[in-house]
C-alpha positions in Angstrom: 190.4 -63.1 114.3 189.8 -59.3 113.7 186.1 -59.5 115.0 187.2 -61.5 118.3 190.1 -59.2 119.1 188.1 -55.7 118.0 185.7 -57.4 120.9 188.1 -57.8 122.9 189.6 -54.1 122.6 185.7 -52.6 123.1 185.3 -54.7 126.4 188.3 -53.1 127.6 187.5 -49.7 126.4 185.6 -48.4 129.4 187.9 -49.6 132.0 190.8 -47.8 129.8 189.1 -45.0 129.8 188.7 -45.1 133.6 192.5 -45.6 134.3 193.1 -42.9 131.6 191.3 -40.1 133.5 192.9 -40.6 136.8 196.2 -40.3 135.5 195.3 -37.3 133.7 193.3 -36.0 136.4 190.4 -35.5 134.5 187.9 -37.3 136.2 184.8 -35.5 137.4 183.5 -36.0 140.7 179.7 -37.2 139.7 181.6 -40.4 138.3 182.9 -40.9 141.9 179.4 -40.6 143.3 178.9 -36.5 144.7 176.3 -34.8 143.1 177.7 -31.5 143.1 175.6 -28.4 142.1 176.5 -26.5 139.3 177.3 -23.2 141.4 179.6 -25.2 143.8 181.5 -27.1 140.6 183.9 -24.4 140.9 185.4 -25.8 144.3 185.5 -29.1 142.9 189.4 -30.3 143.7 191.0 -33.5 142.6 194.4 -34.6 143.8 196.7 -36.4 141.4 198.1 -39.0 143.2 198.3 -41.9 140.2 200.3 -39.8 138.4 202.4 -39.0 141.1 202.6 -42.6 141.7 203.2 -43.7 137.7 205.6 -40.9 137.1 207.9 -41.5 139.8 207.9 -45.4 139.4 208.8 -44.7 135.3 211.4 -42.2 136.0 213.6 -45.0 137.8 213.5 -47.4 135.4 216.6 -46.4 132.9 217.7 -48.9 130.8 222.1 -48.7 131.0 223.4 -51.4 128.5 222.7 -54.6 126.8 224.2 -57.6 127.0 224.2 -60.6 124.7 225.0 -63.6 126.5 226.3 -67.1 126.0 229.1 -65.8 123.3 232.1 -68.1 122.8 234.3 -65.0 123.0 234.1 -61.2 124.6 234.8 -60.0 121.4 231.5 -61.5 119.8 229.8 -60.3 123.1 230.8 -56.8 122.6 230.1 -56.8 118.7 226.9 -58.6 118.8 226.2 -56.0 121.9 227.2 -52.6 119.9 224.8 -54.3 116.9 222.1 -54.8 118.9 222.8 -51.2 121.0 222.9 -49.7 117.2 219.4 -50.8 116.7 218.0 -49.1 120.3 219.6 -45.8 119.7 218.5 -46.1 115.7 214.7 -46.4 117.3 215.2 -44.0 120.0 214.1 -46.5 122.7 215.5 -44.2 125.8 212.8 -41.8 125.4 210.4 -45.0 124.2 211.2 -47.1 127.2 209.6 -44.3 129.5 206.5 -43.9 127.8 206.2 -48.4 127.4 206.6 -48.0 131.0 204.1 -45.7 131.5 201.2 -47.6 129.9 202.0 -51.1 131.3 201.3 -49.4 134.5 198.2 -47.0 133.4 196.6 -49.7 131.5 198.2 -53.0 132.9 199.3 -54.0 129.3 201.2 -53.1 126.7 202.9 -53.8 123.3 206.1 -53.9 121.1 205.8 -54.3 117.1 209.0 -54.8 115.2 209.2 -54.6 111.2 210.9 -53.5 108.2 211.9 -50.5 107.8 211.4 -48.8 104.4 214.3 -46.1 104.9 217.0 -48.1 106.4 217.3 -52.0 105.4 220.0 -52.0 108.1 217.7 -51.0 111.0 214.4 -52.4 111.3 211.1 -50.4 113.5 210.8 -51.5 116.4 207.8 -49.4 117.8 205.5 -48.9 120.9 202.1 -49.5 120.6 198.8 -47.9 122.7 197.2 -50.6 124.3 193.8 -48.6 123.7 194.6 -49.4 119.8 195.8 -53.2 120.2 194.6 -56.6 121.2 195.8 -59.9 120.8 194.9 -63.7 121.0 197.0 -65.9 123.4 197.2 -69.8 123.2 196.8 -70.7 126.6 198.2 -74.3 125.9 201.6 -73.1 123.9 201.2 -69.4 125.7 202.1 -67.9 122.5 200.3 -65.4 120.8 198.2 -66.7 117.7 197.6 -63.0 116.7 197.2 -59.2 117.1 195.4 -56.3 115.8 195.8 -52.5 116.1 193.3 -50.5 114.8 192.8 -46.8 114.5 191.3 -43.6 112.5 193.2 -41.7 109.9 192.7 -37.9 109.7 190.2 -38.2 107.4 188.0 -40.6 109.8 188.8 -44.0 107.8 189.2 -46.8 110.0 192.2 -49.0 109.3 194.1 -51.9 110.9 197.2 -54.5 110.7 196.6 -57.9 111.0 199.9 -59.5 112.9 200.0 -63.0 111.9 202.9 -65.7 112.5 204.0 -65.6 108.8 202.2 -62.7 107.7 201.1 -59.4 108.2 198.0 -57.9 106.6 196.9 -54.0 106.5 192.9 -53.8 106.4 190.1 -51.2 105.9 187.0 -51.1 106.9 184.9 -50.9 104.3 180.8 -51.5 103.8 181.1 -55.0 104.2 183.5 -54.9 106.9 187.3 -55.4 107.1 188.9 -55.7 103.8 192.2 -56.0 102.6 193.9 -52.6 102.1 196.0 -52.7 98.7 197.2 -49.2 97.1 199.0 -49.1 93.5 200.8 -52.2 93.0 200.9 -53.3 96.9 198.9 -56.2 97.5 198.5 -55.4 101.2 200.1 -58.4 102.4 203.7 -59.1 103.8 204.9 -62.5 103.7 207.6 -62.3 106.2 207.9 -65.9 107.1 208.8 -65.2 110.7 207.0 -68.3 112.0 205.7 -66.2 114.8 203.9 -63.2 115.5 205.7 -59.4 115.6 204.4 -58.3 118.5 205.6 -58.8 122.2 202.7 -58.2 125.2 203.9 -56.4 128.2 201.5 -57.2 131.1 201.8 -54.9 134.6 200.8 -57.2 137.8 201.1 -60.5 135.6 199.4 -63.6 136.7 198.9 -67.1 135.6 196.4 -67.3 132.7 195.6 -64.1 132.9 196.5 -62.1 129.7 195.1 -58.6 130.5 197.6 -57.2 133.3 196.2 -54.9 136.0 196.4 -51.6 136.4 199.0 -50.2 138.7 196.6 -47.4 139.5 193.6 -49.7 141.0 194.4 -49.8 144.7 195.4 -45.9 144.5 191.8 -44.9 142.7 189.5 -45.4 145.8 192.2 -43.2 148.2 192.1 -40.7 145.3 188.2 -40.5 145.2 187.6 -40.2 149.1 190.6 -37.4 149.3 188.6 -35.5 146.4 185.7 -35.9 148.1 187.4 -34.4 152.0 189.3 -31.4 149.6 185.9 -30.3 147.8 184.2 -30.3 151.2 187.3 -28.0 152.0 186.9 -26.3 149.5 183.5 -25.5 150.1 183.7 -24.9 154.1 186.9 -22.8 153.3 184.9 -20.6 150.9 182.3 -20.3 153.7 184.0 -19.8 156.8 186.7 -17.5 155.4 184.3 -14.9 156.6 182.4 -15.2 159.5 178.5 -16.1 158.6 176.2 -13.2 160.1 172.8 -13.1 160.9 170.1 -10.4 161.3 166.7 -10.1 162.7 163.8 -7.3 162.5 165.0 -6.1 159.1 164.1 -7.0 155.2 165.8 -7.2 152.0 164.6 -3.4 151.1 166.5 -2.1 154.4 169.8 -3.3 153.7 171.5 -0.1 152.0 175.4 1.3 151.2 177.4 4.0 153.0 175.2 6.2 150.1 171.5 5.0 150.8 171.5 3.0 147.7 169.8 -1.0 147.7 172.3 -3.6 148.0 171.3 -5.5 144.9 172.8 -9.0 146.2 171.2 -10.0 149.7 173.7 -13.3 149.5 176.9 -10.8 149.7 178.0 -12.0 153.1 181.4 -9.9 152.3 180.2 -6.7 152.4 182.5 -5.5 155.8 179.6 -2.7 156.7 176.3 -2.7 156.7 174.1 0.3 156.9 170.2 -0.1 157.4 167.0 2.2 158.1 165.0 0.2 160.2 164.7 1.3 163.9 167.9 0.3 166.2 166.0 -0.8 169.1 164.3 -3.7 166.6 167.3 -4.7 165.0 169.4 -7.8 166.3 172.8 -8.5 164.6 175.5 -10.7 165.3 177.7 -13.4 163.7 178.1 -17.1 163.9 181.2 -18.5 165.3 183.5 -19.9 162.4 184.3 -23.3 162.6 187.8 -25.2 162.8 188.7 -27.2 159.5 191.7 -29.0 161.0 189.3 -32.2 161.1 189.6 -31.6 156.8 193.2 -31.7 157.4 193.7 -34.5 159.3 191.3 -36.4 157.4 193.5 -35.7 154.0 196.4 -36.6 155.7 194.8 -40.0 156.9 194.1 -40.2 153.1 197.6 -39.9 152.0 199.0 -41.9 154.9 197.1 -44.8 153.3 198.1 -43.9 149.8 201.5 -44.1 150.7 201.0 -47.6 152.3 199.3 -49.1 149.5 201.9 -47.4 146.4 205.2 -47.8 148.6 205.8 -44.0 147.9 207.7 -42.6 151.0 204.8 -39.8 152.5 206.9 -37.4 151.9 206.1 -37.2 148.4 202.5 -36.5 149.4 203.4 -33.0 150.8 204.5 -34.4 153.8 208.1 -32.6 154.1 210.4 -32.1 157.4 212.4 -28.8 157.8 215.9 -30.6 157.5 216.4 -33.0 154.5 217.3 -36.5 155.4 220.7 -38.4 154.5 221.6 -40.4 151.9 221.5 -43.9 153.8 217.9 -42.4 155.6 216.5 -41.4 152.0 217.2 -45.1 150.3 216.0 -46.7 153.7 213.0 -44.9 153.2 212.8 -45.3 149.5 212.9 -49.2 149.5 209.7 -50.0 148.6 209.2 -47.9 145.9 213.0 -49.0 144.9 212.4 -53.1 144.8 209.0 -52.0 142.9 211.2 -50.6 140.1 213.6 -52.9 140.0 211.0 -56.1 139.8 209.2 -54.1 137.0 212.5 -54.3 135.1 213.2 -57.5 135.4 210.1 -58.0 134.0 210.4 -55.4 131.1 213.7 -56.9 130.5 212.8 -60.0 129.7 210.2 -58.7 127.0 212.9 -56.3 125.6 215.0 -59.3 124.9 212.1 -61.0 122.7 211.7 -57.5 121.0 215.5 -57.7 120.1 215.4 -61.1 119.4 213.0 -60.0 116.9 215.0 -57.3 115.7 218.0 -59.4 114.8 215.9 -61.9 113.3 214.3 -58.9 110.9 217.7 -57.6 110.0 220.1 -60.9 109.5 217.4 -63.4 108.1 218.4 -66.0 111.4 217.4 -66.1 115.3 219.8 -65.6 117.7 220.8 -69.4 118.8 219.4 -70.8 121.7 221.0 -70.2 125.0 222.4 -66.7 123.7 219.7 -64.9 125.3 219.6 -60.6 125.3 219.5 -58.8 128.7 219.3 -56.1 129.7 221.1 -53.6 132.6 219.3 -51.4 134.4 220.2 -48.4 136.4 220.1 -48.0 140.2 216.3 -47.4 140.8 217.6 -45.6 144.1 218.0 -41.9 144.1 221.4 -41.1 143.3 224.0 -38.7 144.9 227.3 -38.1 143.1 228.9 -38.7 146.6 227.2 -41.7 147.5 228.4 -43.1 144.3 231.9 -41.8 143.9 232.1 -43.4 147.6 231.2 -47.0 147.0 233.3 -47.1 144.2 236.5 -45.8 145.8 235.6 -48.3 149.0 235.5 -51.1 146.1 238.9 -50.5 144.6 240.6 -50.5 147.5 243.6 -52.5 148.6 242.3 -55.9 146.4 240.0 -53.9 143.7 237.1 -55.3 142.9 235.9 -53.4 139.8 238.1 -52.5 136.7 238.0 -49.4 135.3 235.3 -49.8 133.0 233.2 -51.9 135.7 233.7 -48.5 137.6 232.1 -46.3 134.6 228.9 -48.8 134.6 228.4 -48.2 138.1 228.4 -44.6 137.4 225.8 -45.3 134.7 227.6 -43.9 131.3 226.7 -45.2 128.3 229.1 -46.8 125.5 229.5 -43.1 123.7 230.9 -41.9 126.8 232.8 -44.9 127.3 234.6 -44.4 124.1 235.2 -41.0 124.5 237.0 -42.1 128.1 239.2 -44.6 126.2 240.4 -41.7 123.3 241.1 -39.3 126.2 243.1 -42.1 128.5 244.8 -43.0 125.4 245.9 -39.6 124.6 247.4 -39.3 127.9 249.2 -42.4 127.8 251.4 -40.6 124.7 254.2 -39.2 126.4 255.5 -36.3 124.1 259.5 -36.4 125.2 259.4 -40.3 124.7 257.1 -40.5 121.3 260.2 -37.6 119.9 262.6 -40.1 121.0 261.0 -43.2 119.7 261.0 -40.9 116.4 264.9 -40.1 116.4 265.7 -44.0 116.8 263.7 -45.1 114.4 265.3 -42.6 111.8 268.3 -43.5 112.8 267.6 -47.1 112.3 266.3 -46.6 108.8 269.4 -44.1 108.0 272.0 -47.2 108.9 270.1 -49.1 107.3 270.4 -47.3 104.0 274.4 -46.9 104.4 274.7 -50.7 104.4 
């Protein structure tokens, strides 16, 4: 099983490396079919549209709250959600989910694992795993994971791995004869957890039926990025050669070029020299310059590629540097971002299902029992549209008009407050509800009743 999953990881490594290079903006022009001479490599220009696209979508995928559905009462639902939220916060998943979303879009897949926490038994570990270090085996018939394998190199170069199976997790190390169980002291390298399923959740980007590798979000954008890189590199070369008009001269040799002191100019190709002096006969020398070219065609070409990239990604054209003088109104911004918003919402739905499975595994490890059937764990996400305080406040006021639609805490949800902020506001309202004068009168009344009782 380890050999099979290792081979699978090796097969995906070249494409993973390519996608990573495009996301980081590290691809070289020779990789895209341009043989750039060494003396012109300084002009290489790569515009990093892939990072712009992925980062903008991931930035809009922010979890808001956890909902435990199917509970018999509101109190139980709140208690269950609070326990899950505590584990969520203990594992810093607010920041980790951002990494999950980014890696999933770059590589087309990502993983999360759940396991016991040696330092804190009450809060098992939920970890995001790099797809470049992990692979899995899927049972096509049952559509379930049979095994997963994570491997990496330690600081001293040792190759180690973790094999995740339905009933146990095995720590292994690469030896001379292949993979061996990694035993350290009294630890036999095997954790018999007995979960009945692999404690790993696979997240796929652009999921397709019967396909378990996912598709990188950069796939459609990479060709346009390459085309723009070619155009911009040619623009850089043209800019350098046309920023100062090219000169031509007839009737002179290299030795005829001298500076103002009569010394020979050492570099013949130094076309930036403002003044040329020569010792040749004036009637035999003809000097002139070529008419500089208009570089507008490069600008139009680059803008055309940017337009195509906008159509492929759904990012508004202004994200590619095309800004208007006046900022758009709030409604116009939302309409312009409609495809971007829907893209983020669809990805939130897919990621939310996977995170629900992760939290179900967390509850199993924490309590020893699975959540009851039909009581799904769901995620609420913040609105992926560009937020404005005025727009949010106006919507809440309108919803709470003559016939209120939202409760006070429902309004807080619409504002995107987390549970800690809500608790703080509840305490503030409780303090404001206490009138000092009424409290004093009530205290005097209680004291009078107590005195009367003592007298009787």
